[in-house]
C-alpha positions in Angstrom: 23.3 2.5 37.6 24.4 0.8 34.4 21.7 -0.3 32.0 22.1 -3.7 30.4 22.0 -3.6 26.6 19.9 -6.4 25.1 20.6 -7.6 21.6 19.0 -10.1 19.3 19.4 -11.3 15.7 15.7 -11.2 15.1 12.6 -10.0 16.9 12.6 -11.7 20.3 9.6 -13.8 21.2 9.8 -12.6 24.8 11.2 -9.6 26.6 14.6 -10.4 28.1 13.8 -8.4 31.2 10.2 -9.1 32.1 9.3 -12.1 29.9 6.3 -10.5 28.2 5.5 -11.6 24.7 4.2 -8.0 23.8 7.2 -7.0 21.7 6.8 -4.3 19.1 9.1 -3.2 16.3 10.2 0.4 16.3 9.4 2.3 13.1 11.8 5.2 12.6 11.6 8.2 10.2 8.5 9.5 8.5 6.5 6.4 7.9 4.1 5.7 5.0 0.9 5.1 6.8 -0.2 2.0 4.9 -3.2 0.1 6.2 -0.8 -2.6 7.4 1.3 -0.2 9.4 -1.9 1.3 11.0 -3.1 -2.2 11.9 0.3 -3.0 13.4 0.3 0.2 15.5 -3.2 -0.4 16.7 -2.4 -4.0 17.6 0.8 -3.1 19.5 3.1 -4.8 17.0 4.7 -1.5 16.0 5.5 1.8 17.6 6.7 5.0 16.1 10.3 5.8 17.1 10.5 9.4 15.8 12.5 10.9 13.0 15.8 11.6 14.9 17.9 8.6 14.0 21.3 8.2 15.6 22.5 5.0 13.9 22.5 3.2 17.2 18.8 2.9 17.8 16.9 -0.1 19.2 14.8 -2.2 16.9 12.2 -3.5 19.3 10.6 -2.4 22.5 8.6 -4.4 25.2 5.1 -2.9 25.4 4.9 -3.9 29.1 8.1 -2.7 30.7 9.6 -0.5 28.0 12.8 -2.5 27.6 14.6 -1.8 24.3 16.3 -4.5 22.3 18.9 -3.7 19.6 19.5 -5.7 16.4 22.8 -7.6 16.9 25.5 -6.5 14.4 25.7 -10.0 13.0 23.1 -10.4 10.3 21.7 -6.8 10.7 21.9 -5.8 7.0 20.2 -9.0 5.8 17.3 -8.6 8.3 16.9 -4.9 7.6 16.7 -5.5 3.9 14.2 -8.3 4.2 11.7 -6.3 6.2 12.0 -3.0 4.3 11.0 -2.5 0.7 13.9 -1.4 -1.5 14.1 2.3 -2.0 14.5 3.5 -5.6 16.4 6.6 -4.5 18.3 5.6 -1.3 19.5 8.5 0.8 22.6 7.2 2.6 23.4 8.5 6.1 26.8 10.2 5.9 29.2 10.6 8.7 30.0 14.3 9.0 33.7 13.5 9.3 33.6 11.8 5.8 32.2 14.8 4.0 34.7 16.6 1.8 33.9 20.3 1.8 36.5 21.1 -0.9 35.1 21.6 -4.5 36.2 19.0 -6.9 36.9 21.4 -9.8 39.3 23.6 -7.8 37.1 26.6 -8.0 36.2 28.7 -4.9 32.5 29.3 -4.3 
């Protein structure tokens, strides 16, 4: 059975499958447990998505039926930047195929 993939440019007001308004953002990684995040989790506005990030993870989940909703590619960068504080030391996710294992100085290690 093929699962339909739901996408949205911003947080949907209602679940595309069941129509519930109980939509939570998914917080990935090791979160900073600020009072705001704790309140959002307790109120059902946020859920923890774990630390294993694939690069193709849903952004929101319906709290009633569990349907996932992905951020549409168009506008994704702008929305992500607006809801996340800038990181002073960004740690980019690298594609293993793009990593050059050859030393730059020509020496063997």
